[in-house]
C-alpha positions in Angstrom: -50.6 17.7 -169.6 -53.4 15.4 -170.9 -57.0 16.3 -171.5 -58.2 14.1 -168.7 -56.4 16.4 -166.3 -58.8 19.3 -167.1 -61.9 17.0 -167.1 -63.4 15.7 -163.9 -66.5 13.6 -163.1 -67.6 16.2 -160.5 -67.6 18.9 -163.2 -70.1 17.2 -165.5 -73.9 17.6 -165.8 -75.2 14.6 -167.8 -78.7 16.1 -167.9 -79.2 19.8 -167.8 -82.5 21.1 -166.2 -82.2 24.4 -168.0 -84.4 25.1 -171.0 -82.9 28.4 -172.1 -79.5 30.0 -172.5 -79.6 32.2 -169.4 -80.6 29.3 -167.2 -78.0 27.0 -168.8 -75.2 29.4 -168.1 -76.4 29.9 -164.5 -76.8 26.1 -163.9 -73.2 25.5 -165.1 -71.8 28.4 -163.2 -73.5 27.1 -160.0 -71.6 23.9 -160.4 -68.3 25.7 -161.0 -68.8 27.5 -157.7 -69.8 24.3 -155.9 -66.7 22.4 -157.0 -64.4 25.3 -156.1 -63.4 26.2 -159.7 -64.9 29.7 -159.4 -64.7 32.0 -156.4 -67.0 34.8 -157.5 -70.0 33.6 -159.4 -71.4 37.1 -160.3 -68.1 38.2 -161.8 -67.7 34.9 -163.6 -71.2 35.0 -165.2 -70.6 38.6 -166.1 -67.5 37.6 -168.0 -69.3 34.7 -169.7 -72.0 37.1 -170.9 -69.4 39.7 -172.0 -67.9 37.0 -174.3 -71.4 36.0 -175.6 -72.2 39.6 -176.4 -69.2 39.8 -178.6 -70.4 36.8 -180.6 -72.2 33.6 -179.6 -70.1 30.7 -178.5 -72.7 28.3 -180.0 -70.5 27.2 -182.8 -73.0 24.9 -184.5 -73.5 21.2 -184.8 -75.1 21.2 -181.4 -72.0 22.5 -179.6 -71.5 25.5 -177.4 -68.3 26.6 -175.7 -68.8 29.4 -173.2 -65.5 30.4 -171.8 -63.8 32.9 -169.6 -60.3 33.7 -168.2 -60.1 36.1 -165.2 -59.3 36.5 -161.5 -62.7 34.9 -160.4 -61.4 31.5 -161.6 -59.2 29.3 -159.4 -58.4 26.5 -161.7 -58.2 25.5 -165.4 -61.2 23.2 -166.0 -63.6 22.1 -168.7 -67.2 21.6 -167.4 -69.1 19.2 -169.6 -72.9 19.3 -169.8 -75.6 17.6 -171.9 -79.1 18.5 -172.8 -81.1 15.8 -174.4 -83.9 18.0 -175.7 -81.4 20.8 -176.9 -81.4 24.4 -175.8 -81.8 27.5 -178.0 -78.4 29.1 -177.6 -78.4 31.6 -180.6 -76.0 29.3 -182.3 -74.4 30.3 -185.6 -76.3 27.6 -187.5 -79.6 28.4 -185.6 -79.8 24.8 -184.2 -80.3 23.8 -180.6 -77.3 23.0 -178.5 -76.9 19.5 -176.9 -73.3 19.6 -175.8 -71.8 22.3 -173.6 -68.1 22.8 -172.8 -67.7 25.6 -170.2 -64.0 26.4 -170.4 -62.4 28.2 -167.4 -58.8 29.4 -167.1 -57.4 31.6 -164.3 -55.4 34.7 -165.0 -52.2 32.8 -164.1 -52.9 29.6 -166.1 -49.6 28.1 -167.2 -48.9 26.9 -170.7 -49.5 23.2 -169.9 -53.1 24.0 -168.9 -53.6 26.2 -172.0 -52.2 23.5 -174.3 -54.6 21.0 -172.9 -57.5 23.4 -173.4 -56.3 24.0 -177.0 -56.0 20.3 -177.7 -59.6 19.6 -176.4 -61.0 22.4 -178.6 -59.3 20.9 -181.6 -60.7 17.5 -181.0 -64.3 18.8 -181.2 -63.9 19.2 -184.9 -64.1 15.4 -185.1 -67.8 14.5 -185.9 -67.4 10.9 -184.7 -66.3 12.1 -181.2 -69.2 14.6 -181.1 -71.7 11.9 -182.0 -70.3 9.5 -179.4 -70.4 12.3 -176.7 -74.1 12.9 -177.4 -74.8 9.2 -176.6 -72.5 9.0 -173.5 -74.3 7.9 -170.3 -71.9 8.8 -167.5 -68.9 11.0 -166.8 -66.4 8.0 -167.0 -67.6 7.3 -170.6 -67.0 11.0 -171.5 -63.5 10.9 -170.2 -62.7 7.7 -171.9 -64.0 9.0 -175.3 -61.7 12.1 -175.0 -58.7 9.9 -174.0 -59.2 7.7 -177.0 -59.6 10.6 -179.3 -56.5 12.3 -177.9 -54.4 9.2 -178.3 -55.5 8.8 -181.9 -54.8 12.5 -182.7 -51.3 12.3 -181.1 -50.5 9.1 -183.1 -51.8 10.7 -186.4 -49.7 13.8 -185.9 -46.6 11.8 -185.1 -47.1 9.7 -188.2 -47.5 12.8 -190.3 -44.3 14.3 -189.0 -42.4 11.0 -189.7 -43.8 10.8 -193.2 -42.9 14.4 -193.9 -39.3 13.9 -192.7 -38.9 10.6 -194.7 -37.2 10.9 -198.1 -39.4 8.0 -199.3 -42.4 10.2 -198.7 -41.7 12.3 -201.8 -43.9 11.3 -204.8 -42.2 13.7 -207.1 -45.4 15.9 -207.1 -45.3 18.7 -204.6 -48.6 19.4 -202.9 -49.9 23.0 -202.8 -49.2 24.7 -199.5 -51.7 26.9 -197.7 -50.7 29.0 -194.7 -52.8 31.0 -192.4 -53.4 32.5 -188.9 -56.3 31.9 -186.5 -57.0 34.1 -183.5 -60.0 34.9 -181.3 -60.4 37.5 -178.6 -60.0 35.2 -175.6 -57.7 32.8 -177.4 -58.9 29.7 -175.5 -61.1 27.7 -177.8 -62.1 29.1 -181.2 -58.5 29.8 -182.2 -57.6 26.1 -182.1 -60.8 24.8 -183.4 -60.4 27.0 -186.5 -56.8 25.7 -186.9 -57.9 22.1 -186.8 -60.8 22.6 -189.1 -58.7 24.4 -191.8 -56.0 21.8 -191.7 -58.5 19.0 -192.0 -60.2 20.7 -195.0 -56.9 21.2 -196.7 -55.8 17.7 -196.2 -59.1 16.4 -197.7 -58.3 18.3 -200.8 -54.7 17.2 -201.1 -53.1 20.3 -199.8 -50.5 20.9 -197.0 -51.7 23.4 -194.5 -49.7 25.3 -191.9 -51.7 27.5 -189.5 -50.2 29.9 -186.9 -52.3 30.4 -183.8 -52.5 33.6 -181.8 -54.0 32.3 -178.5 -53.9 32.8 -174.8 -50.3 31.4 -174.7 -49.1 33.7 -177.4 -48.1 32.9 -181.0 -47.6 29.2 -181.7 -46.5 27.4 -184.8 -45.2 30.7 -186.2 -45.0 30.8 -190.0 -41.6 31.1 -191.5 -40.7 33.4 -194.4 -39.9 30.3 -196.6 -43.4 28.8 -195.9 -45.1 32.1 -196.7 -43.0 32.4 -199.9 -43.9 28.9 -201.1 -47.6 29.2 -200.2 -50.3 29.3 -202.8 -52.3 31.6 -200.6 -53.1 32.8 -197.1 -56.2 32.2 -194.9 -56.7 34.6 -192.0 -59.5 33.5 -189.6 -59.2 36.1 -186.8 -61.2 38.5 -184.6 -58.2 40.6 -183.7 -55.2 42.2 -185.2 -52.4 40.0 -186.6 -49.1 40.7 -188.2 -50.0 41.4 -191.9 -47.1 43.0 -193.9 -45.3 39.6 -194.2 -48.2 38.4 -196.5 -47.7 41.3 -199.0 -48.2 40.1 -202.6 -49.9 36.8 -201.6 -53.5 35.8 -202.5 -55.3 36.2 -199.2 -58.8 35.7 -197.7 -59.7 37.3 -194.4 -62.7 36.2 -192.3 -63.9 36.1 -188.7 -62.6 33.1 -186.7 -66.0 31.4 -186.7 -65.8 31.0 -190.5 -62.6 29.1 -189.9 -64.6 26.6 -187.8 -67.8 26.5 -189.9 -66.7 27.3 -193.4 -63.1 25.8 -193.7 -64.0 24.0 -197.0 -65.0 27.4 -198.6 -61.9 29.1 -197.4 -59.6 26.3 -198.7 -61.4 26.1 -202.1 -61.1 29.9 -202.5 -57.3 29.6 -202.2 -56.9 26.5 -204.3 -59.2 27.8 -207.0 -57.2 31.0 -207.2 -60.2 33.2 -206.3 -58.6 35.1 -203.5 -57.5 38.7 -204.2 -53.9 39.6 -203.8 -53.1 41.4 -200.5 -51.0 44.6 -200.7 -49.5 45.8 -197.4 -49.4 49.5 -196.6 -46.3 49.0 -194.3 -48.3 48.8 -191.1 -47.3 46.3 -188.3 -50.8 44.9 -188.0 -54.2 45.1 -189.6 -57.7 44.2 -188.5 -58.6 41.0 -190.2 -62.3 40.6 -189.5 -64.3 41.3 -192.7 -66.1 44.6 -192.2 -68.8 43.5 -194.6 -69.9 41.0 -191.9 -70.6 43.9 -189.5 -72.8 45.8 -191.9 -72.5 49.5 -192.7 -73.9 50.9 -189.5 -72.0 48.4 -187.4 -68.8 49.5 -189.0 -69.7 53.2 -188.5 -70.5 52.6 -184.8 -67.2 50.6 -184.3 -65.2 53.4 -185.8 -67.0 56.1 -183.8 -66.5 54.1 -180.6 -62.7 53.8 -181.3 -62.6 57.6 -181.3 -64.9 58.1 -178.3 -62.9 55.5 -176.2 -59.7 57.4 -176.8 -61.4 60.8 -176.2 -63.1 60.0 -172.9 -60.0 60.3 -170.7 -59.4 63.8 -172.0 -63.1 64.7 -171.4 -63.3 63.2 -167.9 -59.9 64.3 -166.7 -60.0 67.8 -168.2 -63.7 68.3 -167.3 -63.4 67.4 -163.7 -60.2 69.4 -163.1 -61.9 72.4 -164.7 -65.0 71.9 -162.5 -62.8 71.7 -159.4 -61.1 74.9 -160.5 -64.5 76.6 -160.4 -65.0 75.5 -156.8 -61.6 76.9 -156.0 -62.5 80.1 -157.8 -65.7 80.5 -155.7 -64.4 79.5 -152.3 -60.6 80.0 -152.2 -59.3 83.2 -153.8 -61.2 84.0 -156.9 -60.0 84.0 -160.6 -56.5 85.2 -159.6 -55.9 82.3 -157.2 -52.8 80.2 -158.2 -54.7 77.0 -157.5 -57.6 78.1 -159.8 -55.2 79.1 -162.6 -53.2 75.9 -162.4 -56.3 73.6 -162.3 -58.2 75.5 -164.9 -55.2 75.5 -167.3 -54.6 71.8 -166.8 -58.3 71.1 -167.6 -58.3 73.4 -170.6 -55.1 71.7 -172.0 -56.8 68.3 -171.8 -59.9 69.7 -173.5 -57.7 71.2 -176.3 -56.7 67.7 -177.3 -60.2 66.2 -177.1 -61.5 66.9 -180.6 -58.2 66.1 -182.4 -58.0 62.8 -180.4 -61.6 61.9 -181.4 -61.0 62.7 -185.0 -57.6 61.0 -185.2 -58.7 57.7 -183.8 -61.9 57.5 -185.8 -59.7 58.0 -188.9 -57.2 55.4 -187.6 -60.0 52.8 -187.1 -61.0 53.3 -190.8 -57.7 53.7 -192.6 -55.1 52.3 -190.1 -52.0 54.2 -189.0 -51.6 56.3 -192.3 -55.0 57.9 -191.4 -54.0 59.0 -187.9 -52.1 62.1 -188.9 -54.7 63.6 -191.3 -57.4 62.7 -188.7 -55.5 64.6 -186.0 -54.9 67.6 -188.2 -58.6 67.7 -189.3 -59.7 67.6 -185.7 -57.2 70.3 -184.8 -58.5 72.5 -187.7 -62.1 72.0 -186.4 -60.9 73.3 -183.1 -58.8 76.3 -184.1 -59.2 77.1 -187.7 -61.5 80.1 -188.6 -60.1 81.1 -191.9 -57.3 83.6 -191.4 -54.6 81.1 -190.8 -51.1 81.9 -189.7 -48.4 80.9 -187.3 -49.2 83.7 -184.8 -52.9 82.9 -185.0 -52.4 79.2 -184.3 -50.1 80.0 -181.3 -52.7 82.4 -180.0 -55.8 80.1 -180.3 -54.4 76.7 -179.2 -55.4 77.3 -175.6 -58.3 79.8 -175.7 -60.0 79.9 -179.1 -63.7 79.1 -179.5 -64.1 76.5 -182.3 -66.0 77.3 -185.4 -66.7 73.7 -186.3 -66.2 72.1 -182.9 -67.2 68.6 -181.8 -69.4 67.9 -184.9 -66.6 69.2 -187.2 -64.2 66.8 -185.5 -66.5 63.9 -186.0 -66.8 64.7 -189.7 -63.1 65.2 -190.1 -62.3 61.8 -188.6 -64.5 59.9 -191.0 -63.4 62.0 -194.0 -59.7 61.5 -193.2 -60.2 57.8 -192.7 -62.0 57.2 -196.0 -59.5 59.5 -197.8 -56.7 57.2 -196.9 -58.7 54.2 -197.9 -59.2 55.8 -201.3 -55.5 56.6 -201.6 -54.6 53.0 -200.8 -56.9 51.8 -203.6 -55.6 54.5 -206.0 -52.0 53.5 -205.5 -52.5 49.7 -205.1 -50.9 48.9 -208.4 -47.8 51.1 -207.8 -44.6 49.2 -208.8 -43.2 47.1 -206.0 -39.9 49.1 -206.1 -41.9 52.2 -205.0 -43.9 50.5 -202.2 -41.8 52.2 -199.5 -42.8 55.6 -200.8 -46.5 55.1 -199.9 -46.4 55.2 -196.1 -43.5 57.6 -195.9 -44.3 60.1 -198.6 -47.4 59.7 -200.7 -50.0 59.1 -198.0 -48.8 61.8 -195.6 -48.5 64.5 -198.2 -51.7 63.8 -200.2 -53.9 63.0 -197.1 -52.8 66.2 -195.4 -53.3 68.4 -198.5 -56.8 66.9 -199.1 -58.1 67.1 -195.5 -56.8 70.7 -195.2 -58.7 71.7 -198.4 -61.9 69.9 -197.3 -61.8 71.4 -193.8 -61.0 74.9 -195.0 -63.5 75.2 -197.8 -66.3 72.8 -196.8 -66.5 71.4 -193.3 -65.6 74.5 -191.3 -68.0 76.8 -193.1 -70.9 74.3 -192.8 -70.3 73.2 -189.3 -69.5 76.7 -188.1 -73.1 77.6 -188.9 -74.5 74.3 -187.5 -72.5 74.6 -184.3 -73.5 78.2 -183.8 -77.2 77.3 -184.3 -77.1 74.4 -181.9 -75.3 76.4 -179.2 -77.7 79.3 -179.6 -80.7 77.0 -179.5 -79.5 75.3 -176.3 -78.6 78.5 -174.5 -82.1 80.0 -175.3 -84.0 76.8 -174.5 -86.9 77.4 -172.2 -87.7 75.1 -169.2 -90.4 73.2 -171.1 -88.2 72.3 -174.0 -85.3 71.5 -171.6 -87.4 69.1 -169.6 -88.2 67.2 -172.9 -84.5 67.1 -173.8 -83.3 65.9 -170.4 -86.1 63.3 -170.2 -85.1 61.8 -173.6 -81.3 61.8 -172.8 -81.8 60.2 -169.4 -84.1 57.5 -170.8 -81.7 56.7 -173.5 -79.1 55.8 -170.9 -81.2 52.9 -169.8 -82.3 51.5 -173.1 -79.2 49.3 -173.7 -77.0 50.2 -170.6 -73.7 50.9 -172.4 -74.7 50.1 -175.9 -75.3 52.5 -178.9 -78.3 54.4 -177.4 -76.5 54.9 -174.1 -73.3 56.0 -175.9 -75.3 58.3 -178.2 -76.9 60.2 -175.3 -73.6 60.5 -173.5 -71.6 61.7 -176.5 -74.3 64.2 -177.3 -74.2 65.7 -173.8 -70.4 65.6 -173.5 -70.1 67.1 -176.9 -72.2 70.1 -175.9 -70.2 70.3 -172.7 -66.9 70.2 -174.6 -68.0 73.0 -176.9 -68.8 75.3 -174.0 -67.9 74.0 -170.5 -69.3 77.2 -169.0 -72.8 76.7 -170.6 -75.6 76.2 -168.0 -77.6 74.1 -170.4 -74.6 71.8 -171.2 -74.1 71.3 -167.4 -77.8 70.4 -167.1 -77.5 67.9 -169.9 -74.5 66.3 -168.2 -76.5 66.0 -165.0 -79.4 64.4 -166.9 -77.3 61.6 -168.5 -75.5 60.9 -165.2 -78.8 60.6 -163.3 -80.2 58.4 -166.1 -77.1 56.2 -166.0 -77.2 55.9 -162.2 -80.8 54.7 -162.1 -80.4 51.1 -163.4 -77.8 49.9 -160.9 -79.6 51.8 -158.0 -83.0 50.3 -159.2 -81.6 46.7 -159.1 -80.0 47.4 -155.7 -83.3 48.6 -154.4 -85.2 45.6 -155.8 -82.8 43.1 -154.4 -82.9 44.8 -151.0 -86.6 45.3 -150.5 -88.2 42.6 -152.8 -86.0 39.7 -151.8 -88.6 37.0 -152.9 -88.2 38.3 -156.5 -84.5 37.5 -156.7 -82.2 34.6 -156.2 -79.5 34.5 -153.5 -76.8 35.2 -156.2 -78.8 38.2 -157.5 -79.2 39.6 -154.0 -75.5 39.4 -153.5 -74.9 41.2 -156.8 -77.4 43.8 -155.9 -75.2 44.9 -152.9 -72.4 45.9 -155.2 -74.8 48.0 -157.3 -75.2 50.5 -154.5 -71.5 51.5 -155.1 -71.7 51.1 -158.9 -74.8 53.4 -159.0 -73.1 56.0 -156.8 -70.2 55.9 -159.3 -72.3 56.3 -162.5 -71.4 52.7 -163.7 -74.6 51.7 -165.5 -73.1 48.3 -166.5 -73.7 47.0 -163.0 -77.4 46.4 -164.1 -76.5 44.4 -167.2 -76.6 40.9 -165.6 -80.1 41.6 -164.3 -81.2 43.0 -167.7 -79.7 39.9 -169.5 -81.6 37.6 -167.2 -84.9 39.4 -167.3 -84.8 42.1 -170.0 -88.6 42.3 -170.4 -89.0 43.6 -166.8 -85.7 45.3 -166.0 -85.2 47.5 -169.1 -88.7 49.1 -169.2 -88.6 49.7 -165.5 -85.3 51.4 -165.7 -86.2 53.5 -168.7 -89.2 54.9 -166.8 -87.2 55.6 -163.7 -84.4 57.3 -165.7 -86.9 59.4 -167.6 -88.4 60.6 -164.3 -85.0 61.5 -163.0 -84.1 63.3 -166.2 -87.3 65.3 -166.2 -86.6 66.5 -162.7 -83.1 67.5 -163.7 -84.5 69.7 -166.5 -87.4 71.0 -164.4 -85.1 72.1 -161.5 -82.2 73.1 -163.9 -79.7 71.0 -162.0 -76.3 71.5 -163.5 -73.1 69.4 -163.0 -70.1 70.9 -164.8 -68.3 67.6 -164.9 -68.6 64.8 -167.6 -68.3 61.8 -165.2 -68.3 60.8 -161.5 -71.9 60.2 -160.6 -72.7 61.4 -157.1 -69.0 61.6 -156.2 -69.0 65.0 -158.1 -72.1 66.3 -156.4 -70.1 69.1 -154.7 -69.8 70.6 -158.2 -73.6 70.7 -158.8 -75.4 74.0 -158.6 -78.1 72.3 -156.5 -76.4 69.5 -154.6 -79.5 68.4 -152.6 -81.7 68.4 -155.7 -79.1 66.4 -157.7 -79.4 63.7 -155.0 -83.2 64.0 -154.9 -83.6 63.6 -158.7 -81.4 60.5 -158.6 -83.2 59.0 -155.6 -86.7 59.6 -157.0 -85.8 58.1 -160.4 -84.2 55.1 -158.7 -87.1 54.5 -156.4 -89.6 54.7 -159.2 -87.6 52.1 -161.3 -86.9 49.9 -158.3 -90.5 49.8 -157.1 -91.9 49.2 -160.6 -89.4 46.4 -161.1 -90.1 44.9 -157.6 -93.9 44.8 -158.1 -93.7 43.7 -161.7 -91.3 40.8 -161.4 -92.6 37.3 -160.5 -91.4 35.6 -157.3 -88.6 33.1 -157.9 -88.6 29.5 -156.7 -88.0 29.3 -153.0 -85.0 26.9 -153.6 -83.4 29.6 -155.8 -84.0 32.2 -153.0 -81.7 30.2 -150.8 
């Protein structure tokens, strides 16, 4: 398939009206719907913004490549758009964007479409083509420019293959070989742009370059063992995990995929100048290649914590709701000796027994890869059951019914400690003779990491966090109404600050941690109710606004608002994100106020919901079902009315 098959005159905007990023994405998405490329604009825009929130697709040099691949897309297509004045798109180089390539691929896109998209992405590395596109006057000229560039690229690659295969091509002086891998999360554009950029940079410096791509169509141009063996060094430009052990013992530099696009010269020079450090494999099948230093210390801590939390949540939600249902059965269908109560309560308790070890294990795994998983699990388990007098009978007795001395906080600590212990062990044994490499993952790491985490948990973490955990639990259980109202107000408000981001997750983890430590605690149940009310307010508020203040929202926003009635009922805060992204200055403060009001009412009325998720669907579990609804409704109305009165009316054409 040729590039012209995914370009079309009707999918081009030669002069964008938009003057900011939000409006530019909306204007292009409107055309995608109008031309039948996209069938659900709200879902499509949401996926575009999800990609932008990972990292901007403004790659620099005046180019942006927003892209998506999901079920809301009917056909593979590249929408081309121009802005003469340029638009601030939060690009990597800080410069305005003049050329937009909105790339769409349906879930079932075949390889021919994906290859055409990959080829187009690679051509945009050519500065002559980019300059010509900025001067293009009509869609036909844009298509012609791409056709000419494609023909030249195909001819150049054919000539290179023929020259490489010709015996006469040898000059007696072998060029240095650089190998590498490029990969991005979506695997549509950046993967192939980085590949082309690195190859071009290497060629300019007299080096042969072979780049393996890990894109939407899978691994292409896979590196051979011989190529890796002959290579002077390895360049990894990737935002996801790639196969790493094959590069053991080679000089290697690992960066995000955008550095492969914007800094290929630097990457190639690092290898050619022998400045890359030698990579030593720990025997794992894959390894995260993005440079953690790029994320910053707190960014790395947050990512590791979220890896643990995401794996923990199914245990919290499933176990917590089954336990809550068991309490209903206990009260209304047979008491504590009811077989149904015993079965449901035991099932929920079993899930909860795994919660802290899972949290700890996957925090550790995020930091130290697979070797850290075992000590992380053991550290979390010790935080759950270890009180000092350790023995086989004791363990068997407490696995299902012991109260933890270190609990949730001890599990958090053990995860980070286990992860960094393994990182330290890797550095300590980095210079072990190659003949002993196999001993590290199978013998050295398991034994030493287990011994160290056991000593640390026994003598340091459990004694410290036992006291901390007891103090917190005692404080919460003795909390008066006034203090409880302050706590629930803050927790609920935090749920609306970033709607799924660090503040939202911090509030939820705090409440669910207290609930996990003691599911029977009245205060823990009130905290869970507060975070759920706070999280339901944003989608409900936007649904109220789009229903009763129609002149303040576009037709597309009003359509999206309808779905937020269901999302709000289900405690899915993220339904409000598109509204917050389009108008953060009005949406977020309004929702924070409404969530705070709802949270305050929860604390004032001591509304408890002994379930860690479910929104209003789990209202039968609440101790005050009607008041649970009332607190949610009042908070949502407050936020919705403030937002509706505060927002400015939109243009009448947009309303239609």
